[in-house]
MDTraj code that builds the backbone (N, CA, C; nanometers):
import mdtraj as md
import numpy as np

residues = "MET SER ASN ASP LYS VAL SER VAL VAL VAL ALA SER GLY ARG ASN GLY GLY ARG THR MET LEU VAL ALA LYS ILE GLY ARG ILE ASP ALA GLU SER VAL GLN SER THR ILE GLY GLY PHE ILE ALA PRO GLY ASN VAL LEU CYS SER ASP SER HIS PRO SER ILE ILE LYS TRP ALA ARG ASP ASN GLN LEU GLU HIS HIS THR PHE VAL ALA SER ARG GLN HIS VAL LYS ASP ARG CYS TYR HIS VAL GLN HIS VAL ASN SER ARG ASP ASN ARG TYR GLU ARG TRP VAL LYS LYS PHE TYR GLY VAL SER THR LYS TYR LEU GLN GLY TYR LEU ASN TRP PHE VAL PHE LEU GLU LYS ILE LYS LYS SER ALA LEU GLN GLY LEU GLU LEU ALA ARG CYS VAL ALA LYS ASN ILE GLY ALA ILE LYS ILE TYR SER SER ILE GLU ARG LYS TYR GLU LYS LEU ILE VAL PRO GLN LEU SER LYS ARG".split()
xyz = np.array([
    [0.0841, -0.1184, 0.0000],
    [0.0000, 0.0000, 0.0000],
    [0.0881, 0.1241, 0.0000],
    [0.0551, 0.2164, -0.0830],
    [0.1306, 0.3403, -0.0961],
    [0.1092, 0.4309, 0.0253],
    [0.2104, 0.5081, 0.0596],
    [0.1983, 0.6044, 0.1683],
    [0.1157, 0.7259, 0.1275],
    [0.0707, 0.7303, 0.0029],
    [-0.0149, 0.8384, -0.0436],
    [-0.1624, 0.7999, -0.0400],
    [-0.1924, 0.6795, 0.0034],
    [-0.3312, 0.6328, 0.0095],
    [-0.3781, 0.6287, 0.1536],
    [-0.5091, 0.6340, 0.1705],
    [-0.5694, 0.6317, 0.3036],
    [-0.6193, 0.4907, 0.3323],
    [-0.5818, 0.4380, 0.4485],
    [-0.6300, 0.3066, 0.4911],
    [-0.7644, 0.3229, 0.5613],
    [-0.8574, 0.2380, 0.5248],
    [-0.9896, 0.2362, 0.5858],
    [-1.0111, 0.0978, 0.6443],
    [-1.0546, 0.0912, 0.7691],
    [-1.0855, -0.0364, 0.8329],
    [-1.2358, -0.0575, 0.8213],
    [-1.2739, -0.1736, 0.7679],
    [-1.4138, -0.2095, 0.7496],
    [-1.4424, -0.3268, 0.8419],
    [-1.5470, -0.3149, 0.9246],
    [-1.5800, -0.4220, 1.0192],
    [-1.7296, -0.4468, 1.0185],
    [-1.7634, -0.5710, 1.0440],
    [-1.9033, -0.6113, 1.0474],
    [-1.9196, -0.7192, 1.1528],
    [-2.0267, -0.7098, 1.2304],
    [-2.0528, -0.8103, 1.3329],
    [-2.1723, -0.8955, 1.2969],
    [-2.1796, -1.0116, 1.3556],
    [-2.2933, -1.0998, 1.3289],
    [-2.4243, -1.0422, 1.3814],
    [-2.4139, -0.9471, 1.4728],
    [-2.5340, -0.8848, 1.5267],
    [-2.5870, -0.7740, 1.4361],
    [-2.5231, -0.7529, 1.3219],
    [-2.5684, -0.6518, 1.2270],
    [-2.4919, -0.5219, 1.2364],
    [-2.4108, -0.5048, 1.3396],
    [-2.3314, -0.3830, 1.3524],
    [-2.2291, -0.3746, 1.2406],
    [-2.2036, -0.2530, 1.1966],
    [-2.1065, -0.2342, 1.0891],
    [-2.0404, -0.0990, 1.1054],
    [-1.9177, -0.0915, 1.0600],
    [-1.8466, 0.0350, 1.0647],
    [-1.7421, 0.0397, 0.9539],
    [-1.7123, 0.1600, 0.9110],
    [-1.6055, 0.1869, 0.8157],
    [-1.5361, 0.3116, 0.8681],
    [-1.4087, 0.2980, 0.9034],
    [-1.3387, 0.4090, 0.9672],
    [-1.2041, 0.4372, 0.9028],
    [-1.1747, 0.5651, 0.8825],
    [-1.0433, 0.6055, 0.8342],
    [-0.9422, 0.5692, 0.9427],
    [-0.8416, 0.4924, 0.9054],
    [-0.7411, 0.4485, 1.0023],
    [-0.6201, 0.5413, 1.0020],
    [-0.5598, 0.5574, 0.8857],
    [-0.4406, 0.6421, 0.8746],
    [-0.4022, 0.6539, 0.7291],
    [-0.3071, 0.7392, 0.7014],
    [-0.2509, 0.7469, 0.5675],
    [-0.1372, 0.6458, 0.5625],
    [-0.1370, 0.5656, 0.4577],
    [-0.0372, 0.4597, 0.4461],
    [-0.0901, 0.3294, 0.5034],
    [-0.0004, 0.2361, 0.5174],
    [-0.0339, 0.1009, 0.5620],
    [-0.0770, 0.0999, 0.7089],
    [-0.1813, 0.0231, 0.7405],
    [-0.2273, 0.0174, 0.8790],
    [-0.1232, -0.0498, 0.9671],
    [-0.1290, -0.0181, 1.0945],
    [-0.0446, -0.0814, 1.1944],
    [-0.1338, -0.1208, 1.3120],
    [-0.0771, -0.1892, 1.4097],
    [-0.1565, -0.2370, 1.5231],
    [-0.2235, -0.1216, 1.5972],
    [-0.1561, -0.0071, 1.6052],
    [-0.2147, 0.1087, 1.6745],
    [-0.3374, 0.1608, 1.6012],
    [-0.3333, 0.1643, 1.4684],
    [-0.4494, 0.2134, 1.3935],
    [-0.5641, 0.1128, 1.3980],
    [-0.5329, -0.0155, 1.4085],
    [-0.6387, -0.1155, 1.4264],
    [-0.7068, -0.0912, 1.5607],
    [-0.6275, -0.0686, 1.6651],
    [-0.6825, -0.0423, 1.7977],
    [-0.7697, 0.0834, 1.7980],
    [-0.7214, 0.1886, 1.7351],
    [-0.7955, 0.3150, 1.7384],
    [-0.9245, 0.3104, 1.6573],
    [-0.9337, 0.2205, 1.5602],
    [-1.0550, 0.2131, 1.4791],
    [-1.1556, 0.1121, 1.5326],
    [-1.1135, -0.0118, 1.5519],
    [-1.2113, -0.1143, 1.5923],
    [-1.1893, -0.1686, 1.7324],
    [-1.0858, -0.1212, 1.8004],
    [-1.0560, -0.1716, 1.9347],
    [-1.1725, -0.1603, 2.0311],
    [-1.2487, -0.0531, 2.0215],
    [-1.3617, -0.0328, 2.1112],
    [-1.4827, -0.1173, 2.0793],
    [-1.4846, -0.1805, 1.9627],
    [-1.5991, -0.2612, 1.9211],
    [-1.5833, -0.4081, 1.9560],
    [-1.4601, -0.4509, 1.9825],
    [-1.4343, -0.5936, 2.0023],
    [-1.4014, -0.6192, 2.1482],
    [-1.4775, -0.7087, 2.2082],
    [-1.4608, -0.7404, 2.3501],
    [-1.3901, -0.8747, 2.3649],
    [-1.3289, -0.8978, 2.4815],
    [-1.2704, -1.0300, 2.5070],
    [-1.3786, -1.1367, 2.4873],
    [-1.3406, -1.2446, 2.4255],
    [-1.4375, -1.3506, 2.3986],
    [-1.4961, -1.3431, 2.2585],
    [-1.4837, -1.2261, 2.1908],
    [-1.5283, -1.2162, 2.0523],
    [-1.4311, -1.2923, 1.9632],
    [-1.4792, -1.3320, 1.8480],
    [-1.3955, -1.3987, 1.7487],
    [-1.3718, -1.2993, 1.6357],
    [-1.2472, -1.2825, 1.5980],
    [-1.2105, -1.1910, 1.4901],
    [-1.1766, -1.2713, 1.3659],
    [-1.2348, -1.2324, 1.2536],
    [-1.2011, -1.2906, 1.1235],
    [-1.1496, -1.1757, 1.0370],
    [-1.0348, -1.1971, 0.9724],
    [-0.9777, -1.0895, 0.8916],
    [-0.8902, -1.1479, 0.7816],
    [-0.8422, -1.0568, 0.6973],
    [-0.7403, -1.1016, 0.6035],
    [-0.6131, -1.1269, 0.6851],
    [-0.5084, -1.1690, 0.6221],
    [-0.3890, -1.2084, 0.6968],
    [-0.2877, -1.0947, 0.7081],
    [-0.3362, -0.9737, 0.7249],
    [-0.2479, -0.8572, 0.7395],
    [-0.1704, -0.8696, 0.8706],
    [-0.0372, -0.8554, 0.8674],
    [0.0452, -0.8740, 0.9877],
    [0.0053, -0.7840, 1.1054],
    [-0.0385, -0.6615, 1.0781],
    [-0.0768, -0.5706, 1.1866],
    [-0.2038, -0.6169, 1.2574],
    [-0.2967, -0.6730, 1.1820],
    [-0.4194, -0.7245, 1.2428],
    [-0.3877, -0.8493, 1.3246],
    [-0.3006, -0.9339, 1.2724],
    [-0.2590, -1.0542, 1.3455],
    [-0.1923, -1.0153, 1.4770],
    [-0.1030, -0.9165, 1.4719],
    [-0.0348, -0.8706, 1.5936],
    [-0.1349, -0.8137, 1.6932],
    [-0.2258, -0.7302, 1.6460],
    [-0.3251, -0.6696, 1.7336],
    [-0.4118, -0.7754, 1.8002],
    [-0.4554, -0.8743, 1.7233],
    [-0.5391, -0.9821, 1.7784],
    [-0.4609, -1.0614, 1.8833],
    [-0.3345, -1.0904, 1.8545],
    [-0.2505, -1.1631, 1.9505],
    [-0.2317, -1.0810, 2.0783],
    [-0.2015, -0.9529, 2.0634],
    [-0.1821, -0.8649, 2.1791],
    [-0.3076, -0.8563, 2.2659],
    [-0.4244, -0.8685, 2.2025],
    [-0.5509, -0.8587, 2.2750],
    [-0.6110, -0.9954, 2.3083],
    [-0.5317, -1.1010, 2.2851],
    [-0.5694, -1.2386, 2.3171],
    [-0.7065, -1.2765, 2.2611],
    [-0.7263, -1.2445, 2.1329],
    [-0.8516, -1.2760, 2.0655],
    [-0.8384, -1.4043, 1.9847],
    [-0.9455, -1.4799, 1.9790],
    [-0.9510, -1.5909, 1.8835],
    [-0.9574, -1.5253, 1.7461],
    [-0.8649, -1.5639, 1.6577],
    [-0.8512, -1.4948, 1.5305],
    [-0.8378, -1.5949, 1.4166],
    [-0.9218, -1.5796, 1.3159],
    [-0.9172, -1.6632, 1.1964],
    [-0.8806, -1.5742, 1.0786],
    [-0.7737, -1.6123, 1.0078],
    [-0.7283, -1.5315, 0.8949],
    [-0.7609, -1.6002, 0.7629],
    [-0.7723, -1.5163, 0.6595],
    [-0.8097, -1.5651, 0.5274],
    [-0.7238, -1.4986, 0.4218],
    [-0.6932, -1.5740, 0.3192],
    [-0.6364, -1.5198, 0.1967],
    [-0.7479, -1.5357, 0.0942],
    [-0.8114, -1.4250, 0.0604],
    [-0.9348, -1.4276, -0.0183],
    [-0.9220, -1.5036, -0.1494],
    [-0.8053, -1.5008, -0.2098],
    [-0.7890, -1.5694, -0.3374],
    [-0.7868, -1.7217, -0.3220],
    [-0.7648, -1.7704, -0.1987],
    [-0.7545, -1.9149, -0.1777],
    [-0.8637, -1.9735, -0.0896],
    [-0.9185, -1.8954, -0.0001],
    [-1.0108, -1.9511, 0.0977],
    [-1.1196, -1.8495, 0.1306],
    [-1.2437, -1.8972, 0.1400],
    [-1.3542, -1.8068, 0.1699],
    [-1.4222, -1.8384, 0.3028],
    [-1.4182, -1.9646, 0.3449],
    [-1.4886, -2.0057, 0.4668],
    [-1.4014, -2.1041, 0.5443],
    [-1.4040, -2.0916, 0.6791],
    [-1.3356, -2.1858, 0.7673],
    [-1.4391, -2.2477, 0.8595],
    [-1.4293, -2.3765, 0.8786],
    [-1.5169, -2.4485, 0.9710],
    [-1.6650, -2.4192, 0.9454],
    [-1.6985, -2.3905, 0.8214],
    [-1.8358, -2.3664, 0.7779],
    [-1.9061, -2.2503, 0.8485],
    [-1.8335, -2.1685, 0.9242],
    [-1.9002, -2.0541, 0.9876],
    [-1.8163, -1.9276, 0.9916],
    [-1.6854, -1.9366, 0.9785],
    [-1.6008, -1.8178, 0.9843],
    [-1.5694, -1.7709, 0.8436],
    [-1.5927, -1.6424, 0.8177],
    [-1.5655, -1.5873, 0.6851],
    [-1.5532, -1.4356, 0.6936],
    [-1.5107, -1.3747, 0.5839],
    [-1.5003, -1.2291, 0.5750],
    [-1.5805, -1.1772, 0.4555],
    [-1.6756, -1.2562, 0.4096],
    [-1.7504, -1.2204, 0.2902],
    [-1.8360, -1.0948, 0.3075],
    [-1.8958, -1.0735, 0.4253],
    [-1.9771, -0.9533, 0.4455],
    [-1.8915, -0.8273, 0.4319],
    [-1.7726, -0.8317, 0.4901],
    [-1.6820, -0.7167, 0.4830],
    [-1.6342, -0.6956, 0.3396],
    [-1.5952, -0.8016, 0.2722],
    [-1.5493, -0.7891, 0.1339],
    [-1.6605, -0.7365, 0.0436],
    [-1.7817, -0.7841, 0.0648],
    [-1.8952, -0.7396, -0.0148],
    [-1.9249, -0.5921, 0.0108],
    [-1.9230, -0.5501, 0.1369],
    [-1.9490, -0.4099, 0.1700],
    [-1.8416, -0.3203, 0.1084],
    [-1.7169, -0.3633, 0.1164],
    [-1.6069, -0.2866, 0.0580],
    [-1.6279, -0.2707, -0.0925],
    [-1.6680, -0.3775, -0.1595],
    [-1.6930, -0.3731, -0.3030],
    [-1.8086, -0.2785, -0.3363],
    [-1.9173, -0.2863, -0.2589],
    [-2.0312, -0.1972, -0.2830],
    [-1.9914, -0.0515, -0.2599],
    [-1.9089, -0.0252, -0.1572],
    [-1.8646, 0.1120, -0.1311],
    [-1.7823, 0.1646, -0.2495],
    [-1.6907, 0.0843, -0.2987],
    [-1.6066, 0.1285, -0.4102],
    [-1.6912, 0.1636, -0.5322],
    [-1.7943, 0.0839, -0.5601],
    [-1.8826, 0.1144, -0.6735],
    [-1.9650, 0.2401, -0.6463],
    [-2.0128, 0.2578, -0.5227],
    [-2.0954, 0.3727, -0.4857],
    [-2.0158, 0.5028, -0.4934],
    [-1.8937, 0.5034, -0.4411],
    [-1.8163, 0.6273, -0.4317],
    [-1.7627, 0.6724, -0.5675],
    [-1.7554, 0.5835, -0.6650],
    [-1.7042, 0.6206, -0.7982],
    [-1.7855, 0.7326, -0.8611],
    [-1.9134, 0.7389, -0.8320],
    [-1.9972, 0.8421, -0.8941],
    [-1.9604, 0.9830, -0.8480],
    [-1.8807, 0.9950, -0.7422],
    [-1.8372, 1.1261, -0.6941],
    [-1.7041, 1.1685, -0.7560],
    [-1.6458, 1.0831, -0.8383],
    [-1.5190, 1.1121, -0.9051],
    [-1.4090, 1.1491, -0.8059],
    [-1.4023, 1.0743, -0.6992],
    [-1.3007, 1.0973, -0.5975],
    [-1.3525, 1.1875, -0.4871],
    [-1.3054, 1.1631, -0.3674],
    [-1.3458, 1.2461, -0.2538],
    [-1.2204, 1.2937, -0.1820],
    [-1.2324, 1.4058, -0.1185],
    [-1.1216, 1.4622, -0.0430],
    [-1.0943, 1.3761, 0.0796],
    [-0.9686, 1.3564, 0.1108],
    [-0.9308, 1.2838, 0.2321],
    [-0.9957, 1.3482, 0.3538],
    [-1.0038, 1.4792, 0.3515],
    [-1.0607, 1.5535, 0.4634],
    [-1.2045, 1.5113, 0.4918],
    [-1.2812, 1.4797, 0.3882],
    [-1.4225, 1.4466, 0.4054],
    [-1.4525, 1.2976, 0.3882],
    [-1.3486, 1.2171, 0.3745],
    [-1.3674, 1.0742, 0.3505],
    [-1.4518, 1.0081, 0.4583],
    [-1.4264, 1.0380, 0.5861],
    [-1.5041, 0.9746, 0.6924],
    [-1.6528, 1.0076, 0.6797],
    [-1.6852, 1.1269, 0.6351],
    [-1.8252, 1.1630, 0.6135],
    [-1.8895, 1.0780, 0.5044],
    [-1.8170, 1.0542, 0.3963],
    [-1.8684, 0.9681, 0.2903],
    [-1.8855, 0.8244, 0.3404],
    [-1.7888, 0.7771, 0.4195],
    [-1.7994, 0.6422, 0.4760],
    [-1.9229, 0.6318, 0.5658],
    [-1.9447, 0.7334, 0.6500],
    [-2.0615, 0.7331, 0.7380],
    [-2.1908, 0.7350, 0.6577],
    [-2.1939, 0.8148, 0.5531],
    [-2.3108, 0.8241, 0.4665],
    [-2.3408, 0.6875, 0.4053],
    [-2.2382, 0.6220, 0.3530],
    [-2.2570, 0.4902, 0.2923],
    [-2.3060, 0.3876, 0.3947],
    [-2.2465, 0.3853, 0.5140],
    [-2.2898, 0.2912, 0.6183],
    [-2.4368, 0.3153, 0.6526],
    [-2.4767, 0.4421, 0.6609],
    [-2.6166, 0.4755, 0.6882],
    [-2.7075, 0.4230, 0.5769],
    [-2.6700, 0.4466, 0.4515],
    [-2.7505, 0.3985, 0.3388],
    [-2.7624, 0.2470, 0.3402],
    [-2.6543, 0.1787, 0.3741],
    [-2.6580, 0.0324, 0.3844],
    [-2.7542, -0.0114, 0.4948],
    [-2.7532, 0.0622, 0.6035],
    [-2.8368, 0.0272, 0.7182],
    [-2.9855, 0.0395, 0.6853],
    [-3.0226, 0.1403, 0.6067],
    [-3.1649, 0.1635, 0.5816],
    [-3.2136, 0.1124, 0.4463],
    [-3.1272, 0.0508, 0.3676],
    [-3.1656, 0.0173, 0.2303],
    [-3.2851, -0.0780, 0.2198],
    [-3.3083, -0.1579, 0.3210],
    [-3.4219, -0.2501, 0.3160],
    [-3.5429, -0.1975, 0.3924],
    [-3.5313, -0.0770, 0.4458],
    [-3.6398, -0.0173, 0.5226],
    [-3.7448, 0.0414, 0.4290],
    [-3.8701, 0.0194, 0.4610],
    [-3.9794, 0.0781, 0.3831],
    [-3.9958, 0.2260, 0.4186],
    [-3.9393, 0.2660, 0.5304],
    [-3.9552, 0.4031, 0.5791],
    [-3.8209, 0.4758, 0.5810],
    [-3.7549, 0.4830, 0.4678],
    [-3.6205, 0.5405, 0.4623],
    [-3.6184, 0.6868, 0.5046],
    [-3.7177, 0.7648, 0.4644],
    [-3.7236, 0.9053, 0.5035],
    [-3.7377, 0.9199, 0.6540],
    [-3.8205, 0.8352, 0.7145],
    [-3.8381, 0.8383, 0.8593],
    [-3.7093, 0.7975, 0.9305],
    [-3.6405, 0.6979, 0.8758],
    [-3.5119, 0.6553, 0.9331],
    [-3.4113, 0.7701, 0.9300],
    [-3.4073, 0.8430, 0.8194],
    [-3.3166, 0.9579, 0.8087],
    [-3.3533, 1.0639, 0.9127],
    [-3.4811, 1.0952, 0.9241],
    [-3.5257, 1.1962, 1.0211],
    [-3.4903, 1.1540, 1.1634],
    [-3.5095, 1.0275, 1.1966],
    [-3.4733, 0.9772, 1.3296],
    [-3.3240, 0.9927, 1.3565],
    [-3.2453, 0.9561, 1.2583],
    [-3.0998, 0.9649, 1.2730],
    [-3.0563, 1.1092, 1.2957],
    [-3.1103, 1.2000, 1.2177],
    [-3.0747, 1.3416, 1.2314],
    [-3.1203, 1.3948, 1.3666],
    [-3.2418, 1.3603, 1.4072],
    [-3.2951, 1.4092, 1.5350],
    [-3.2159, 1.3541, 1.6535],
    [-3.1700, 1.2295, 1.6437],
    [-3.0946, 1.1684, 1.7532],
    [-2.9550, 1.2263, 1.7664],
    [-2.8998, 1.2754, 1.6572],
    [-2.7611, 1.3189, 1.6594],
    [-2.7504, 1.4673, 1.6943],
    [-2.7691, 1.4973, 1.8212],
    [-2.7612, 1.6368, 1.8648],
    [-2.6176, 1.6891, 1.8608],
    [-2.5222, 1.5996, 1.8487],
    [-2.3821, 1.6399, 1.8420],
    [-2.3318, 1.6602, 1.7003],
    [-2.4227, 1.6667, 1.6013],
    [-2.3811, 1.6767, 1.4613],
    [-2.2968, 1.8008, 1.4349],
    [-2.3336, 1.9138, 1.4919],
    [-2.2570, 2.0369, 1.4707],
    [-2.1161, 2.0213, 1.5287],
    [-2.1062, 1.9579, 1.6440],
    [-1.9755, 1.9355, 1.7066],
    [-1.8896, 1.8443, 1.6181],
    [-1.9518, 1.7396, 1.5646],
    [-1.8803, 1.6483, 1.4750],
    [-1.8331, 1.7238, 1.3514],
    [-1.9221, 1.8027, 1.2933],
    [-1.8866, 1.8786, 1.1731],
    [-1.7719, 1.9752, 1.2015],
    [-1.7779, 2.0427, 1.3145],
    [-1.6742, 2.1408, 1.3452],
    [-1.5400, 2.0755, 1.3808],
    [-1.5381, 1.9454, 1.4080],
    [-1.4125, 1.8770, 1.4407],
    [-1.3432, 1.8175, 1.3181],
    [-1.4028, 1.8314, 1.2010],
    [-1.3453, 1.7731, 1.0792],
    [-1.2038, 1.8245, 1.0552],
    [-1.1848, 1.9550, 1.0669],
    [-1.0535, 2.0140, 1.0405],
    [-0.9479, 1.9575, 1.1357],
    [-0.9804, 1.9471, 1.2646],
    [-0.8855, 1.8949, 1.3647],
    [-0.8515, 1.7491, 1.3353],
    [-0.9517, 1.6680, 1.3017],
    [-0.9272, 1.5266, 1.2713],
    [-0.8430, 1.5118, 1.1449],
    [-0.8688, 1.5972, 1.0473],
    [-0.7907, 1.5930, 0.9240],
    [-0.6446, 1.6265, 0.9520],
    [-0.6209, 1.7275, 1.0310],
    [-0.4838, 1.7637, 1.0666],
    [-0.4145, 1.6498, 1.1403],
    [-0.4854, 1.5846, 1.2294],
    [-0.4290, 1.4713, 1.3040],
    [-0.3917, 1.3570, 1.2088],
    [-0.4707, 1.3397, 1.1039],
    [-0.4445, 1.2348, 1.0052],
    [-0.3277, 1.2715, 0.9146],
    [-0.3217, 1.3959, 0.8709],
    [-0.2265, 1.4351, 0.7675],
    [-0.0898, 1.4768, 0.8215],
    [-0.0805, 1.5330, 0.9399],
    [0.0466, 1.5832, 0.9924],
    [0.1550, 1.4757, 1.0004],
    [0.1270, 1.3544, 1.0511],
    [0.2348, 1.2528, 1.0521],
    [0.2874, 1.2229, 0.9119],
    [0.2003, 1.2276, 0.8131],
    [0.2413, 1.2013, 0.6762],
    [0.3304, 1.3125, 0.6226],
    [0.2955, 1.4355, 0.6550],
    [0.3741, 1.5498, 0.6070],
    [0.5122, 1.5518, 0.6718],
    [0.5224, 1.5076, 0.7952],
    [0.6514, 1.5095, 0.8649],
    [0.7489, 1.4059, 0.8089],
    [0.6993, 1.3076, 0.7327],
    [0.7864, 1.2053, 0.6721],
    [0.8563, 1.2572, 0.5474],
    [0.8062, 1.3632, 0.4911],
    [0.8585, 1.4123, 0.3613],
    [0.9786, 1.4980, 0.3794],
])
top = md.Topology()
chain = top.add_chain()
for i, resn in enumerate(residues, 1):
    res = top.add_residue(resn, chain, resSeq=i)
    for name in ("N", "CA", "C"):
        top.add_atom(name, md.element.get_by_symbol(name[0]), res)
traj = md.Trajectory(xyz[None], top)
């Protein structure tokens, strides 16, 4: 992975929970795995992922049961462990975001959140009501919006210092 690209961590749980989070610029490391999905995974959970060394290290450090996959060779382990939901969501996101002809790194997390929301409500008969509920529940939206610049600086500054 190039140091000019942004790493995004995509996670999905069997309970229907899903997230897509900007991890860092460049290749992910154990710290970026912790900062993105660390709060979602509890002791006793089972982690399924590709065989990225940073994810393996993070899972080992957190003493998680971890099943790894090389997508080109294996899709399912023990008839129940797989990463197909995550791979499928990633593929759908890539097709969806193409219509924007690229997005700014600064606003990438907003696009990811938008896509996750659309995925969540796509089978709902009351999509407009779901949107209204989400907006009404998020009283911190202005605070989130106003923190975009600070989060972007936190993401980009380590990259700029390498040059």
